[in-house]
VOPA-14245 format. One record per atom (N, C-alpha, C): residue number from 1; x, y, z. Coordinates in pm, 1 decimal. Layout:
BEGIN
@num->NUM | east->X | north->Y | up->Z
...
END
This chain:
BEGIN
@num->1 | east->-3514.6 | north->-4618.4 | up->2202.9
@num->1 | east->-3414.5 | north->-4648.9 | up->2101.9
@num->1 | east->-3484.7 | north->-4676.7 | up->1969.3
@num->2 | east->-3431.1 | north->-4620.9 | up->1860.5
@num->2 | east->-3491.3 | north->-4637.7 | up->1730.0
@num->2 | east->-3448.2 | north->-4765.3 | up->1661.2
@num->3 | east->-3503.9 | north->-4784.7 | up->1544.5
@num->3 | east->-3471.5 | north->-4902.1 | up->1462.7
@num->3 | east->-3412.2 | north->-4856.6 | up->1330.9
@num->4 | east->-3331.2 | north->-4942.9 | up->1274.6
@num->4 | east->-3281.7 | north->-4922.2 | up->1140.0
@num->4 | east->-3306.1 | north->-5048.9 | up->1058.6
@num->5 | east->-3299.2 | north->-5035.9 | up->926.6
@num->5 | east->-3318.0 | north->-5150.1 | up->837.2
@num->5 | east->-3185.9 | north->-5175.7 | up->766.3
@num->6 | east->-3140.6 | north->-5300.8 | up->776.6
@num->6 | east->-3014.1 | north->-5343.5 | up->716.9
@num->6 | east->-3042.9 | north->-5442.9 | up->604.6
@num->7 | east->-2974.3 | north->-5425.6 | up->492.6
@num->7 | east->-2978.0 | north->-5524.2 | up->385.2
@num->7 | east->-2863.7 | north->-5621.2 | up->414.3
@num->8 | east->-2897.0 | north->-5737.6 | up->468.4
@num->8 | east->-2794.9 | north->-5837.6 | up->503.4
@num->8 | east->-2721.3 | north->-5889.8 | up->380.7
@num->9 | east->-2793.7 | north->-5901.3 | up->269.6
@num->9 | east->-2734.2 | north->-5954.7 | up->147.7
@num->9 | east->-2620.5 | north->-5866.1 | up->99.1
@num->10 | east->-2639.5 | north->-5736.1 | up->103.9
@num->10 | east->-2541.8 | north->-5641.0 | up->48.9
@num->10 | east->-2461.7 | north->-5567.3 | up->155.9
@num->11 | east->-2494.3 | north->-5596.9 | up->285.1
@num->11 | east->-2424.5 | north->-5531.9 | up->396.5
@num->11 | east->-2432.5 | north->-5379.4 | up->387.9
@num->12 | east->-2556.0 | north->-5329.2 | up->366.2
@num->12 | east->-2579.8 | north->-5185.6 | up->359.3
@num->12 | east->-2692.6 | north->-5145.8 | up->454.5
@num->13 | east->-2687.2 | north->-5022.5 | up->500.1
@num->13 | east->-2795.9 | north->-4966.5 | up->580.4
@num->13 | east->-2892.9 | north->-4899.5 | up->484.2
@num->14 | east->-3018.6 | north->-4943.0 | up->488.0
@num->14 | east->-3119.4 | north->-4884.8 | up->400.0
@num->14 | east->-3189.4 | north->-4768.6 | up->469.3
@num->15 | east->-3222.5 | north->-4788.1 | up->598.0
@num->15 | east->-3291.5 | north->-4685.9 | up->676.9
@num->15 | east->-3218.9 | north->-4670.1 | up->809.6
@num->16 | east->-3190.8 | north->-4545.7 | up->845.7
@num->16 | east->-3124.2 | north->-4516.3 | up->973.0
@num->16 | east->-3223.3 | north->-4483.6 | up->1084.3
@num->17 | east->-3339.7 | north->-4430.5 | up->1046.4
@num->17 | east->-3441.5 | north->-4388.4 | up->1142.9
@num->17 | east->-3578.1 | north->-4436.7 | up->1093.4
@num->18 | east->-3622.5 | north->-4548.5 | up->1147.4
@num->18 | east->-3743.0 | north->-4615.6 | up->1098.5
@num->18 | east->-3865.8 | north->-4578.2 | up->1180.6
@num->19 | east->-3974.1 | north->-4550.5 | up->1110.1
@num->19 | east->-4105.5 | north->-4530.6 | up->1171.0
@num->19 | east->-4189.4 | north->-4653.8 | up->1136.3
@num->20 | east->-4267.3 | north->-4702.5 | up->1231.7
@num->20 | east->-4348.2 | north->-4821.6 | up->1209.5
@num->20 | east->-4496.2 | north->-4784.3 | up->1208.4
@num->21 | east->-4566.6 | north->-4830.7 | up->1105.6
@num->21 | east->-4711.7 | north->-4815.0 | up->1094.8
@num->21 | east->-4771.1 | north->-4954.5 | up->1110.3
@num->22 | east->-4813.8 | north->-4985.9 | up->1233.6
@num->22 | east->-4857.7 | north->-5122.3 | up->1263.3
@num->22 | east->-4999.0 | north->-5130.0 | up->1319.7
@num->23 | east->-5077.0 | north->-5023.8 | up->1300.1
@num->23 | east->-5218.3 | north->-5030.1 | up->1337.4
@num->23 | east->-5299.9 | north->-4968.5 | up->1223.9
@num->24 | east->-5431.3 | north->-4993.5 | up->1221.1
@num->24 | east->-5511.9 | north->-4947.8 | up->1107.1
@num->24 | east->-5502.4 | north->-4798.2 | up->1077.7
@num->25 | east->-5498.6 | north->-4714.6 | up->1178.9
@num->25 | east->-5492.6 | north->-4569.6 | up->1157.2
@num->25 | east->-5357.5 | north->-4529.4 | up->1096.5
@num->26 | east->-5248.4 | north->-4577.5 | up->1154.6
@num->26 | east->-5114.8 | north->-4544.1 | up->1102.7
@num->26 | east->-5096.0 | north->-4597.1 | up->961.0
@num->27 | east->-5148.0 | north->-4717.0 | up->933.8
@num->27 | east->-5135.0 | north->-4773.9 | up->799.3
@num->27 | east->-5215.8 | north->-4693.0 | up->698.8
@num->28 | east->-5334.0 | north->-4648.2 | up->737.8
@num->28 | east->-5418.9 | north->-4569.5 | up->648.0
@num->28 | east->-5353.2 | north->-4435.8 | up->615.1
@num->29 | east->-5299.9 | north->-4368.0 | up->715.2
@num->29 | east->-5240.9 | north->-4235.6 | up->695.6
@num->29 | east->-5106.3 | north->-4245.5 | up->624.5
@num->30 | east->-5023.3 | north->-4340.3 | up->665.1
@num->30 | east->-4893.5 | north->-4359.2 | up->598.9
@num->30 | east->-4816.3 | north->-4229.3 | up->587.1
@num->31 | east->-4779.9 | north->-4193.3 | up->465.4
@num->31 | east->-4702.3 | north->-4071.6 | up->439.8
@num->31 | east->-4789.4 | north->-3954.8 | up->393.6
@num->32 | east->-4920.5 | north->-3972.1 | up->392.9
@num->32 | east->-5009.5 | north->-3864.8 | up->347.9
@num->32 | east->-4992.2 | north->-3739.9 | up->434.1
@num->33 | east->-5000.2 | north->-3625.3 | up->370.4
@num->33 | east->-4994.0 | north->-3498.3 | up->440.8
@num->33 | east->-4854.0 | north->-3448.9 | up->470.6
@num->34 | east->-4754.9 | north->-3526.6 | up->439.4
@num->34 | east->-4616.0 | north->-3486.2 | up->465.5
@num->34 | east->-4558.6 | north->-3416.4 | up->342.3
@num->35 | east->-4460.7 | north->-3330.1 | up->362.8
@num->35 | east->-4399.0 | north->-3262.5 | up->248.6
@num->35 | east->-4299.4 | north->-3351.4 | up->173.4
@num->36 | east->-4256.7 | north->-3460.4 | up->236.9
@num->36 | east->-4160.5 | north->-3551.6 | up->175.3
@num->36 | east->-4109.0 | north->-3648.8 | up->279.2
@num->37 | east->-4018.4 | north->-3733.6 | up->237.1
@num->37 | east->-3955.4 | north->-3830.5 | up->326.2
@num->37 | east->-3806.0 | north->-3798.8 | up->326.9
@num->38 | east->-3754.4 | north->-3760.8 | up->443.0
@num->38 | east->-3615.4 | north->-3716.8 | up->454.9
@num->38 | east->-3517.1 | north->-3832.4 | up->433.7
@num->39 | east->-3397.3 | north->-3796.3 | up->390.9
@num->39 | east->-3290.0 | north->-3894.5 | up->373.7
@num->39 | east->-3266.3 | north->-3967.7 | up->504.7
@num->40 | east->-3245.7 | north->-4098.4 | up->495.2
@num->40 | east->-3219.5 | north->-4179.6 | up->613.9
@num->40 | east->-3343.7 | north->-4230.8 | up->683.8
@num->41 | east->-3460.6 | north->-4182.1 | up->644.5
@num->41 | east->-3585.9 | north->-4222.4 | up->709.4
@num->41 | east->-3658.8 | north->-4325.8 | up->624.9
@num->42 | east->-3754.3 | north->-4394.7 | up->688.1
@num->42 | east->-3835.8 | north->-4491.6 | up->617.7
@num->42 | east->-3959.5 | north->-4524.7 | up->698.7
@num->43 | east->-4061.7 | north->-4574.2 | up->631.0
@num->43 | east->-4186.9 | north->-4614.9 | up->695.5
@num->43 | east->-4208.5 | north->-4763.3 | up->670.2
@num->44 | east->-4218.3 | north->-4841.8 | up->778.6
@num->44 | east->-4237.4 | north->-4987.5 | up->777.0
@num->44 | east->-4385.9 | north->-5011.3 | up->801.4
@num->45 | east->-4458.7 | north->-5056.1 | up->698.1
@num->45 | east->-4603.0 | north->-5076.5 | up->707.5
@num->45 | east->-4630.0 | north->-5225.8 | up->718.6
@num->46 | east->-4695.1 | north->-5264.2 | up->829.2
@num->46 | east->-4718.9 | north->-5405.7 | up->856.3
@num->46 | east->-4853.6 | north->-5425.2 | up->925.6
@num->47 | east->-4936.3 | north->-5518.5 | up->887.1
@num->47 | east->-4924.1 | north->-5599.3 | up->765.5
@num->47 | east->-4964.1 | north->-5517.0 | up->643.2
@num->48 | east->-4903.6 | north->-5549.4 | up->529.3
@num->48 | east->-4932.1 | north->-5473.7 | up->407.0
@num->48 | east->-4885.3 | north->-5553.0 | up->285.6
@num->49 | east->-4968.2 | north->-5554.1 | up->179.9
@num->49 | east->-4927.0 | north->-5618.1 | up->55.4
@num->49 | east->-4967.9 | north->-5537.2 | up->-68.6
@num->50 | east->-5017.6 | north->-5413.8 | up->-44.3
@num->50 | east->-5051.3 | north->-5323.3 | up->-154.9
@num->50 | east->-5052.8 | north->-5181.2 | up->-99.0
@num->51 | east->-5006.2 | north->-5084.9 | up->-178.4
@num->51 | east->-5003.6 | north->-4946.2 | up->-132.5
@num->51 | east->-5063.4 | north->-4853.8 | up->-237.8
@num->52 | east->-5093.2 | north->-4731.5 | up->-194.2
@num->52 | east->-5137.6 | north->-4625.3 | up->-285.2
@num->52 | east->-5062.0 | north->-4498.5 | up->-248.7
@num->53 | east->-5067.2 | north->-4401.2 | up->-338.1
@num->53 | east->-5004.0 | north->-4272.2 | up->-310.8
@num->53 | east->-5103.1 | north->-4157.5 | up->-328.4
@num->54 | east->-5229.7 | north->-4186.1 | up->-301.4
@num->54 | east->-5332.3 | north->-4082.8 | up->-308.3
@num->54 | east->-5305.4 | north->-3977.3 | up->-201.2
@num->55 | east->-5332.9 | north->-3853.7 | up->-234.1
@num->55 | east->-5316.6 | north->-3740.0 | up->-142.7
@num->55 | east->-5170.7 | north->-3714.2 | up->-105.3
@num->56 | east->-5078.4 | north->-3771.5 | up->-178.9
@num->56 | east->-4936.4 | north->-3748.8 | up->-150.2
@num->56 | east->-4882.5 | north->-3646.5 | up->-248.2
@num->57 | east->-4774.6 | north->-3577.4 | up->-206.1
@num->57 | east->-4720.3 | north->-3467.4 | up->-285.0
@num->57 | east->-4578.7 | north->-3494.3 | up->-335.2
@num->58 | east->-4531.8 | north->-3618.0 | up->-321.7
@num->58 | east->-4392.9 | north->-3646.8 | up->-358.2
@num->58 | east->-4378.2 | north->-3791.3 | up->-403.1
@num->59 | east->-4269.2 | north->-3818.1 | up->-473.6
@num->59 | east->-4236.0 | north->-3955.2 | up->-514.2
@num->59 | east->-4166.4 | north->-4026.0 | up->-399.3
@num->60 | east->-4171.0 | north->-4158.8 | up->-400.0
@num->60 | east->-4100.0 | north->-4239.5 | up->-301.2
@num->60 | east->-4072.9 | north->-4376.8 | up->-360.0
@num->61 | east->-3977.8 | north->-4447.8 | up->-300.0
@num->61 | east->-3948.3 | north->-4586.3 | up->-336.5
@num->61 | east->-4021.2 | north->-4678.7 | up->-239.0
@num->62 | east->-4046.7 | north->-4801.9 | up->-280.2
@num->62 | east->-4112.9 | north->-4898.7 | up->-192.3
@num->62 | east->-4056.5 | north->-5038.4 | up->-215.1
@num->63 | east->-4036.2 | north->-5108.6 | up->-104.0
@num->63 | east->-3992.3 | north->-5248.9 | up->-106.6
@num->63 | east->-4101.8 | north->-5333.8 | up->-42.9
@num->64 | east->-4141.1 | north->-5439.6 | up->-110.0
@num->64 | east->-4240.4 | north->-5533.9 | up->-57.7
@num->64 | east->-4165.0 | north->-5656.5 | up->-7.8
@num->65 | east->-4188.4 | north->-5692.3 | up->117.7
@num->65 | east->-4114.2 | north->-5800.8 | up->181.7
@num->65 | east->-4207.1 | north->-5912.4 | up->226.8
@num->66 | east->-4155.7 | north->-6035.5 | up->226.7
@num->66 | east->-4232.7 | north->-6145.3 | up->284.9
@num->66 | east->-4214.0 | north->-6143.5 | up->436.9
@num->67 | east->-4271.2 | north->-6239.1 | up->505.0
@num->67 | east->-4264.7 | north->-6244.5 | up->650.7
@num->67 | east->-4125.5 | north->-6266.2 | up->706.5
@num->68 | east->-4033.1 | north->-6308.6 | up->623.2
@num->68 | east->-3894.7 | north->-6331.9 | up->664.9
@num->68 | east->-3802.0 | north->-6216.4 | up->627.5
@num->69 | east->-3857.2 | north->-6112.7 | up->560.9
@num->69 | east->-3776.3 | north->-5997.6 | up->522.8
@num->69 | east->-3712.7 | north->-6004.8 | up->385.5
@num->70 | east->-3753.4 | north->-6101.7 | up->303.8
@num->70 | east->-3698.7 | north->-6113.2 | up->168.9
@num->70 | east->-3773.1 | north->-6018.5 | up->75.3
@num->71 | east->-3698.4 | north->-5947.3 | up->-10.2
@num->71 | east->-3757.1 | north->-5852.9 | up->-105.2
@num->71 | east->-3825.8 | north->-5929.8 | up->-217.3
@num->72 | east->-3957.6 | north->-5905.8 | up->-230.5
@num->72 | east->-4039.4 | north->-5973.1 | up->-332.0
@num->72 | east->-4069.6 | north->-5884.6 | up->-452.4
@num->73 | east->-4076.3 | north->-5752.6 | up->-428.2
@num->73 | east->-4116.5 | north->-5658.6 | up->-533.5
@num->73 | east->-4060.9 | north->-5521.5 | up->-498.5
@num->74 | east->-4023.9 | north->-5444.8 | up->-599.9
@num->74 | east->-3973.4 | north->-5309.9 | up->-578.2
@num->74 | east->-4049.6 | north->-5210.3 | up->-665.2
@num->75 | east->-4062.9 | north->-5090.1 | up->-613.9
@num->75 | east->-4116.3 | north->-4978.5 | up->-693.2
@num->75 | east->-4020.4 | north->-4862.1 | up->-673.2
@num->76 | east->-3966.1 | north->-4812.0 | up->-782.1
@num->76 | east->-3878.9 | north->-4695.8 | up->-774.2
@num->76 | east->-3955.5 | north->-4571.8 | up->-818.7
@num->77 | east->-3948.3 | north->-4469.0 | up->-736.1
@num->77 | east->-4008.3 | north->-4338.8 | up->-763.6
@num->77 | east->-4158.1 | north->-4347.0 | up->-795.1
@num->78 | east->-4232.9 | north->-4405.8 | up->-704.1
@num->78 | east->-4378.3 | north->-4410.4 | up->-718.0
@num->78 | east->-4431.5 | north->-4267.8 | up->-711.7
@num->79 | east->-4512.0 | north->-4232.6 | up->-807.6
@num->79 | east->-4564.5 | north->-4096.7 | up->-817.6
@num->79 | east->-4693.6 | north->-4080.9 | up->-737.1
@num->80 | east->-4725.9 | north->-3954.3 | up->-704.3
@num->80 | east->-4854.3 | north->-3929.1 | up->-637.1
@num->80 | east->-4972.0 | north->-3980.2 | up->-721.0
@num->81 | east->-5074.7 | north->-4020.5 | up->-651.6
@num->81 | east->-5200.9 | north->-4067.9 | up->-709.9
@num->81 | east->-5184.7 | north->-4197.3 | up->-787.2
@num->82 | east->-5097.0 | north->-4283.4 | up->-741.0
@num->82 | east->-5079.5 | north->-4413.9 | up->-802.7
@num->82 | east->-5119.9 | north->-4525.0 | up->-707.4
@num->83 | east->-5115.2 | north->-4646.7 | up->-757.3
@num->83 | east->-5142.1 | north->-4765.1 | up->-675.1
@num->83 | east->-5051.4 | north->-4877.6 | up->-721.9
@num->84 | east->-5005.5 | north->-4955.2 | up->-626.6
@num->84 | east->-4920.9 | north->-5069.1 | up->-660.2
@num->84 | east->-5007.3 | north->-5188.0 | up->-697.6
@num->85 | east->-4941.7 | north->-5287.2 | up->-753.6
@num->85 | east->-5011.3 | north->-5414.3 | up->-772.3
@num->85 | east->-5022.6 | north->-5482.4 | up->-636.0
@num->86 | east->-5108.2 | north->-5578.7 | up->-625.7
@num->86 | east->-5121.6 | north->-5659.1 | up->-504.6
@num->86 | east->-5011.6 | north->-5765.6 | up->-507.6
@num->87 | east->-4928.0 | north->-5766.2 | up->-404.9
@num->87 | east->-4818.7 | north->-5863.7 | up->-395.1
@num->87 | east->-4862.4 | north->-5965.3 | up->-289.9
@num->88 | east->-4921.6 | north->-6073.5 | up->-334.8
@num->88 | east->-4989.9 | north->-6169.3 | up->-247.9
@num->88 | east->-4906.4 | north->-6218.3 | up->-130.8
@num->89 | east->-4780.0 | north->-6247.1 | up->-152.3
@num->89 | east->-4697.6 | north->-6305.3 | up->-45.0
@num->89 | east->-4632.4 | north->-6200.3 | up->44.8
@num->90 | east->-4649.9 | north->-6071.8 | up->10.7
@num->90 | east->-4589.2 | north->-5965.7 | up->92.2
@num->90 | east->-4660.3 | north->-5953.2 | up->226.1
@num->91 | east->-4583.1 | north->-5924.0 | up->329.2
@num->91 | east->-4636.8 | north->-5900.2 | up->464.2
@num->91 | east->-4601.3 | north->-5761.7 | up->513.8
@num->92 | east->-4500.1 | north->-5700.3 | up->449.4
@num->92 | east->-4450.1 | north->-5569.1 | up->489.9
@num->92 | east->-4420.4 | north->-5487.5 | up->365.1
@num->93 | east->-4446.2 | north->-5356.3 | up->373.8
@num->93 | east->-4397.6 | north->-5263.9 | up->271.5
@num->93 | east->-4310.9 | north->-5160.6 | up->342.4
@num->94 | east->-4193.5 | north->-5137.4 | up->288.2
@num->94 | east->-4101.0 | north->-5037.4 | up->339.4
@num->94 | east->-4096.8 | north->-4922.3 | up->239.9
@num->95 | east->-4145.6 | north->-4805.3 | up->283.2
@num->95 | east->-4144.8 | north->-4686.9 | up->198.2
@num->95 | east->-4020.6 | north->-4604.5 | up->229.9
@num->96 | east->-3954.4 | north->-4558.3 | up->123.7
@num->96 | east->-3822.5 | north->-4495.4 | up->133.3
@num->96 | east->-3817.5 | north->-4365.5 | up->53.6
@num->97 | east->-3720.5 | north->-4279.7 | up->81.4
@num->97 | east->-3702.4 | north->-4161.3 | up->-2.8
@num->97 | east->-3676.6 | north->-4202.8 | up->-147.3
@num->98 | east->-3715.1 | north->-4119.5 | up->-242.7
@num->98 | east->-3695.3 | north->-4155.4 | up->-383.3
@num->98 | east->-3547.2 | north->-4173.6 | up->-415.3
@num->99 | east->-3518.0 | north->-4279.7 | up->-490.7
@num->99 | east->-3381.4 | north->-4309.6 | up->-530.7
@num->99 | east->-3305.0 | north->-4399.6 | up->-434.4
@num->100 | east->-3365.0 | north->-4430.6 | up->-318.7
@num->100 | east->-3293.0 | north->-4509.0 | up->-217.1
@num->100 | east->-3267.6 | north->-4653.2 | up->-262.1
@num->101 | east->-3359.3 | north->-4712.5 | up->-336.8
@num->101 | east->-3338.8 | north->-4850.1 | up->-385.5
@num->101 | east->-3213.6 | north->-4854.9 | up->-472.6
@num->102 | east->-3203.1 | north->-4761.2 | up->-565.3
@num->102 | east->-3086.2 | north->-4757.8 | up->-654.3
@num->102 | east->-2959.4 | north->-4725.5 | up->-576.1
@num->103 | east->-2965.7 | north->-4628.5 | up->-484.7
@num->103 | east->-2848.0 | north->-4589.1 | up->-405.6
@num->103 | east->-2788.5 | north->-4706.4 | up->-327.6
@num->104 | east->-2874.8 | north->-4793.1 | up->-274.8
@num->104 | east->-2828.8 | north->-4904.2 | up->-191.2
@num->104 | east->-2807.9 | north->-5033.6 | up->-270.0
@num->105 | east->-2848.3 | north->-5034.7 | up->-397.1
@num->105 | east->-2833.3 | north->-5154.4 | up->-478.9
@num->105 | east->-2927.4 | north->-5266.7 | up->-438.8
@num->106 | east->-3033.3 | north->-5233.8 | up->-363.3
@num->106 | east->-3128.3 | north->-5335.8 | up->-316.5
@num->106 | east->-3202.3 | north->-5397.7 | up->-434.6
@num->107 | east->-3214.6 | north->-5531.4 | up->-432.6
@num->107 | east->-3274.4 | north->-5603.8 | up->-544.8
@num->107 | east->-3365.1 | north->-5716.3 | up->-495.5
@num->108 | east->-3442.4 | north->-5770.6 | up->-587.1
@num->108 | east->-3528.5 | north->-5884.6 | up->-555.6
@num->108 | east->-3445.4 | north->-5996.3 | up->-494.1
@num->109 | east->-3500.1 | north->-6057.8 | up->-389.7
@num->109 | east->-3432.6 | north->-6168.0 | up->-324.4
@num->109 | east->-3342.3 | north->-6127.2 | up->-209.0
@num->110 | east->-3308.7 | north->-5998.8 | up->-198.7
@num->110 | east->-3224.5 | north->-5954.1 | up->-87.0
@num->110 | east->-3296.1 | north->-5978.3 | up->45.6
@num->111 | east->-3218.4 | north->-5998.9 | up->150.3
@num->111 | east->-3270.4 | north->-6025.4 | up->283.7
@num->111 | east->-3251.4 | north->-5901.0 | up->370.7
@num->112 | east->-3361.6 | north->-5846.5 | up->423.6
@num->112 | east->-3356.8 | north->-5729.3 | up->509.8
@num->112 | east->-3388.3 | north->-5767.4 | up->652.8
@num->113 | east->-3328.1 | north->-5695.0 | up->748.1
@num->113 | east->-3356.7 | north->-5718.1 | up->889.1
@num->113 | east->-3372.5 | north->-5583.8 | up->961.0
@num->114 | east->-3449.4 | north->-5585.8 | up->1069.0
@num->114 | east->-3460.9 | north->-5471.3 | up->1158.6
@num->114 | east->-3355.4 | north->-5486.8 | up->1266.8
@num->115 | east->-3299.6 | north->-5373.2 | up->1306.4
@num->115 | east->-3194.3 | north->-5374.9 | up->1407.9
@num->115 | east->-3205.7 | north->-5247.7 | up->1490.0
@num->116 | east->-3178.0 | north->-5255.8 | up->1620.3
@num->116 | east->-3175.9 | north->-5135.8 | up->1704.3
@num->116 | east->-3064.1 | north->-5044.4 | up->1655.3
@num->117 | east->-3094.4 | north->-4913.4 | up->1654.8
@num->117 | east->-2990.7 | north->-4819.1 | up->1609.9
@num->117 | east->-2916.2 | north->-4758.5 | up->1726.6
END
């Protein structure tokens, strides 16, 4: 059974089909080598408090979350060959298709949860 990500604050589904990168190899590879991130999908990187987009061929959105799932920082349409700032209190980064943050109205302080789909 898969997982989805729900924004409890706004009562919206952010990700319908979640992939988890929870070991050093998966975290290192992330979205590299892919042609893009399909609608409804997302990558949950844990532990993580900084990301890069080296070797990537597409833009994506990113949400930085604390250990409780609260949104601490957002990046909309991160371009290839970029790097985020270090978000000290972040424990998770959720990478999303470009435009998903705006589509869902997700904002700083929102509370996200994982749920079986």
